[in-house]
C-alpha positions in Angstrom: -30.9 86.8 -65.0 -29.3 89.7 -63.5 -27.2 92.5 -65.1 -24.4 91.2 -67.5 -21.2 93.0 -66.9 -19.0 93.2 -70.0 -15.3 93.3 -70.2 -15.6 96.8 -71.7 -17.3 98.0 -68.5 -15.2 100.9 -66.9 -15.7 99.3 -63.7 -13.4 96.3 -64.9 -10.6 98.6 -66.0 -10.8 100.6 -62.6 -9.8 97.3 -60.8 -6.1 97.7 -59.9 -3.6 94.7 -60.3 -1.5 93.5 -57.3 0.6 91.0 -59.3 1.4 88.1 -57.0 4.0 86.7 -59.3 2.6 83.2 -59.6 4.0 81.2 -62.5 2.2 80.0 -65.5 2.2 76.2 -65.7 1.4 73.7 -68.4 -1.8 72.1 -68.1 -0.8 69.1 -70.2 1.4 68.1 -67.3 -1.6 67.6 -65.0 -4.4 64.9 -65.2 -6.8 67.2 -67.0 -7.9 66.5 -70.5 -6.7 69.1 -73.0 -8.1 69.6 -76.4 -5.0 70.2 -78.7 -7.0 71.3 -81.7 -6.0 74.9 -81.1 -2.5 74.3 -80.2 0.3 76.7 -81.1 4.0 76.2 -81.7 4.8 77.4 -78.1 2.1 75.7 -76.5 0.9 78.8 -75.0 -2.8 77.8 -75.2 -2.2 75.2 -72.6 -0.7 77.4 -69.8 -2.5 78.8 -66.8 -1.5 80.4 -63.6 -0.8 77.9 -61.0 -3.7 78.9 -58.8 -6.1 78.5 -61.6 -5.0 75.1 -62.4 -5.2 74.1 -58.7 -8.8 75.1 -58.7 -9.6 73.3 -62.0 -8.2 70.2 -60.4 -10.4 70.7 -57.4 -13.3 71.3 -59.6 -12.6 68.0 -61.4 -13.0 66.1 -58.2 -16.6 67.4 -57.7 -18.0 66.4 -61.2 -20.3 63.4 -61.5 -18.8 60.0 -62.2 -18.0 59.6 -65.9 -17.8 63.3 -66.6 -14.5 65.2 -66.9 -13.3 68.8 -67.6 -11.7 69.4 -71.1 -9.5 72.4 -71.3 -9.7 74.1 -74.8 -7.6 77.1 -74.2 -5.8 79.2 -71.5 -3.0 81.6 -71.9 -3.0 84.0 -74.9 -0.1 86.3 -75.7 -1.1 90.1 -75.5 -0.3 90.6 -79.3 -2.7 87.7 -80.2 -5.4 89.0 -78.0 -5.2 92.4 -79.6 -5.4 90.8 -83.1 -8.5 88.8 -82.2 -10.2 91.7 -80.8 -9.4 94.1 -83.7 -10.4 91.5 -86.3 -13.8 91.0 -84.6 -14.4 94.6 -84.0 -13.6 95.3 -87.8 -16.0 92.6 -88.8 -18.8 94.2 -86.5 -17.9 97.7 -87.9 -18.3 96.4 -91.5 -21.7 94.9 -90.8 -22.9 97.8 -88.8 -21.5 101.0 -90.2 -23.7 103.3 -88.3 -22.3 102.1 -84.9 -20.0 104.6 -83.0 -16.5 103.4 -81.9 -17.8 103.0 -78.4 -20.7 100.8 -79.6 -18.3 98.6 -81.6 -16.1 98.1 -78.6 -18.9 97.3 -76.3 -20.4 94.8 -78.8 -17.0 93.2 -79.6 -16.3 92.7 -75.9 -19.2 90.2 -75.7 -16.9 87.9 -77.5 -13.4 89.1 -77.2 -12.0 90.9 -74.3 -10.3 94.3 -75.0 -6.5 93.7 -75.0 -5.8 95.7 -71.9 -8.4 93.8 -69.9 -8.2 90.4 -71.3 -7.9 87.7 -68.6 -6.4 85.3 -71.0 -3.2 87.4 -71.3 -2.7 87.1 -67.5 -3.1 83.4 -67.7 -6.2 83.8 -65.4 -8.9 82.6 -67.8 -9.7 79.2 -69.3 -12.0 78.1 -72.0 -13.2 74.7 -71.2 -16.2 72.3 -71.6 -17.2 68.6 -70.4 -16.3 65.4 -71.8 -17.2 61.8 -71.1 -14.9 59.2 -69.4 -13.6 58.3 -72.8 -12.7 62.0 -73.6 -15.3 62.6 -76.0 -16.7 66.3 -75.8 -20.3 66.6 -74.6 -22.9 68.8 -76.2 -23.3 72.0 -74.2 -25.6 73.6 -76.7 -23.0 75.5 -78.9 -19.4 74.8 -79.8 -16.8 76.5 -77.6 -16.0 80.0 -78.8 -19.2 80.3 -80.8 -19.9 83.9 -81.7 -23.2 85.5 -80.6 -24.3 86.2 -84.2 -23.7 82.5 -85.3 -25.3 81.0 -82.2 -28.3 83.3 -82.0 -27.3 84.1 -78.5 -27.1 80.5 -77.5 -23.5 81.0 -76.4 -24.7 83.0 -73.4 -24.5 80.9 -70.3 -28.2 81.4 -69.4 -29.5 80.9 -72.9 -32.7 79.1 -73.2 -32.6 78.2 -77.0 -30.6 74.9 -76.3 -31.7 71.5 -75.3 -32.7 70.5 -71.8 -29.6 68.2 -71.7 -27.3 71.0 -72.6 -28.8 73.3 -70.0 -28.3 70.5 -67.4 -24.6 70.1 -68.5 -24.1 73.8 -68.2 -25.4 73.7 -64.7 -23.1 70.9 -63.8 -20.0 72.8 -65.3 -21.1 76.1 -63.6 -21.9 74.7 -60.2 -18.6 72.8 -60.1 -16.4 75.7 -61.3 -18.1 78.3 -59.2 -17.5 76.0 -56.2 -13.8 76.0 -56.9 -13.7 79.9 -56.9 -13.9 80.6 -60.6 -16.3 83.1 -62.3 -17.9 82.9 -65.5 -18.3 85.4 -68.4 -22.0 85.5 -69.0 -21.8 85.8 -72.8 -19.5 82.7 -73.1 -20.6 79.7 -71.2 -17.1 78.1 -71.7 -15.1 81.1 -70.2 -14.1 80.9 -66.6 -11.5 82.9 -64.7 -9.8 83.5 -61.3 -7.6 86.2 -60.1 -8.1 88.7 -63.0 -9.9 92.1 -62.9 -13.2 90.7 -64.0 -13.1 88.0 -61.1 -12.1 90.8 -58.6 -15.2 93.0 -59.7 -17.5 90.2 -59.4 -16.2 88.8 -56.1 -15.6 92.2 -54.4 -11.9 91.7 -54.1 -9.9 94.9 -53.7 -7.5 94.0 -56.7 -6.8 91.4 -59.1 -3.9 88.8 -58.4 -2.8 88.5 -62.0 -1.9 91.0 -64.7 -0.5 90.4 -68.3 2.6 88.1 -68.2 5.0 86.6 -70.7 5.1 82.9 -71.5 8.0 81.1 -69.8 10.8 80.1 -72.2 10.6 76.5 -73.4 12.8 74.4 -71.2 12.8 77.0 -68.6 11.3 76.9 -65.1 7.6 76.3 -64.8 
């Protein structure tokens, strides 16, 4: 496995954003399966940039028979992203009081992107897994959003401390999504993105397509 570039890496922050203005759209209006267990009052979790959804729909057609994508979460308001990051960073700081602020930031970014970088705030990232034809979630080795500490590192995409079947399913998920143009965050097998700064760095794009954006008003144009 090659170098893992974390969201806290200065090279990610150095990528500029040329906002394309593409709208956020509601994934629940598509044919994709959506896990509503993490829904919020405004339905923010089910929104993605139009181009990301188009690529997920293309990826869906490339999956084996009887296997479907299951979207767990997409867009995240900046304030919520900041709260998640600070809460996780505070927990790490409490467990590791000798760590410097920089070390805490780097370690926290394995699991939650720094607010100013977070691709979820741009509608560019999606947390997802696989399900069977009946919509039942398949076992890819850990739950989605499993912390590195609780999973003993099994949340890393290339982890070896999972079953052979889980590795096989991760390979299916990864091959399909990569073929559709998305990139993975290697410390989270479920996290894939397109058009954000992290995607730009990994693909060599000169700039990101999407920056932080507001959620459309309910009843407004999608």
